[in-house]
N, C-alpha and C positions, 0 to 999 in steps of 0.2 A: 459248859461245851464239850463236844462230844469229836473226837478226834478222827479224819477217815482214815482212811488205808487204803484207800485208791488215787493210784499216782495222777489221774485226769480226773477225779473229783475233789480235790485237796479244801478243805474248810475254807475258807477267810478269804479264796481267789476267785472270786464270783464274777460276772462280769466277764469270762474269755481274756481274761491278763495274765493267763499261762499255757501255752501250744499244749495241744494233746498231743500222747504221744502215743503210737503205734506201739503194739507188742515190738516187731522188729527192734524200732528205735531204744524202746527202754532195754534191748538187750544188748544195744550199741553195735548197731548192725543197721543203720541211718545213711542218710544216701548218701557220706563221706564214704560206706562200703560200696556201695556201688560204682564210685568214684575209680575208689583204688580196684577194682575187680574192670574193669572195663579199660584200666590202664596194663592192669597183669594180660588182657587179649591182643592190647596194642603188643605188646612184647611179642608174647607167644607170635601174630599174626607175621613179626618182621621176623623171627626165626625163623620162623617155618619158612616163611618168602625165600632167604637168604640161603636155607639149609636146598629148597629144589633148583636155585643156583648154580650153589655146587652141583648136587650130583646131575644138571642138566650138560654144564661144561667139562664134567667127567667124562659124563656118554659120549658126548661128540667127541673128546678127548682120546676113548677109546675108541668109536668107530671109525676114527680116521687112523687110528694103530693099526685097527684092524684090514681096514682096506688097502692098507699100505703093503698089509705082509700078503693078502691073496695075489696079490695083481702080478 
């Protein structure tokens, strides 16, 4: 019997008993990585939102302080 070196065509695994792996999945960059990346993007979006909110509050406080100083 010959030995297959192709992960997607293993000898003795006929009939679709083994899921074909994409190149990304063979390199451990499968669907689980996409979920990790989505989670990281969500965290980044939340951080950016908080930072913008803080700067907006600081700007409003600064403008209020400028208005009272000029009056």
